[in-house]
C-alpha positions, 0 to 999 in steps of 0.5 A: 500500500505504501508503494502505491501511495508513493507512486500516486504522489510522484504523479502529482495526483491526490489519493482518492478518498476512501468510500464504503461500498454499498451493494445495489439492492432491489426489492423483487416481489416473488413471482412463481410460475403457475402450473401450465394448463394448455388446451389443444382442442383443435390440434390433437394428433390424428394417430395415436401409438401405444407410447403416445397413449401411455404418455397421455396417461402418465402426464397430459402436459408431456403428451402436449409437448410430444404429440401436439407441439411435436417436441423431442430431445435430439438423439445423442451421438454415442461412440459405442453400442448401447443396450437398446442397440442390442435389443433392436438387433435381437428383435431383428435376429429373431424375426429373420430366423422365424421368417426363414425357418424350415421346421426340422432343419438345424435350428441352431445353425439357422439362428447363428446365420440369422445373427450374422446376417443381421449384424451385416445388414445393420453394419454393426462392428463385430468387436463392439457387439462382442459382449452382447453376442456373448450374451446371445450365445448363452441365450440361444440354446435356451430359446431353442429349447423353449421353441421346441416346447412350443412346436411340440404343443402345436404353436406355429409362427405366423408373421412378424414386424407387422405394421397395423393401423385401425380406425376404432369407432370409439376413437374416431376420427383418431386412428391407432397405429403400431408395429407388432413384433410377432403373431403365433398361431395356436393349435386351435387356430387362435392368434397370440400376440408376442412382444419381445422385451429386453428390459426388467422382468419384474417391471413386466410382471408388475404391469400385467398384474394390473392389466389396465395399467398395461397400455402396450399389449392392450393397444396391440390387441386393439390393432389385432382383434383376432388375437385371443391372448398376448404375452411379453417374451422376456429375452434378458432374464436369467430364466429367459425366454420367459413368457409373461401373459396379460390376462384377458387382454381383449377385455382390457383393450375394450376398456382402454378404447372406451376410456381413451375415447371419452378422454379425447372427447373431453379434450376436443371440448376444451379440457386442459392438458395439465402438467401433473408434476409428480412421481418418477416420470418427472425425473427423466421428463424432457419437457420438465424445463418447458413446464417449469416444474421446479418453479411452480407456485403450488407443487401439489398435483391438481385434484 
């Protein structure tokens, strides 16, 4: 400090008087964000999928962001393969295997050939796929044993990767759309819906334990009304393949269509699409910054 005073004195300038710093305070009235209540009476989508319907049931505002405003997160560029890539690859392998299968031929060789062909067609790096391929090598014998039991019971693969779009009177003019993983034929000619899953088996069991909470198989049953039964086929469980049936799926589909039709009618009449702001969905919702969930005046969900 003494050196600075000397320098100022040499310049012939007076040393400035000391003044106390006073922060600039400003009073601001609290202005919390209100829970959004958008209306989209004339802007509802013309087609609904199982995932879109599930979004509407989980949080109407998330449905508004996705299906009405059509806002989605941009896909991140990933250097390596993810679990989702494995799931898509395995779906493709099983579809290719069953589509080309000759009953009585060497199923093991055919399944391996399908895996190789799917890897080539998807242009996947064999080295990156290696951990997943190792899992597949353990899964393949169990799957073929399960399939042999299905064959012995009289079940036959009918078709797979089936795109469906239907206009249900309960939803008109909105259409249902979706892609079915697989349809099998029972010995009596009845169709069974099969949806492949590589997720957690306990969550699948929890879904079908409360059939009205299982949107996916209910929508698929509505898309294929000839199906008398529907199962999730868990492919990523120590006991895989593991069939998890949705009991009375046709009844669930009918109830789902009735409730959904009434809800769409309400929305067309001007009912709001509120952000619920509760539960686990908020933790991973891409619309959280849009609804401003963390800045609401009243975080409680509306009654």
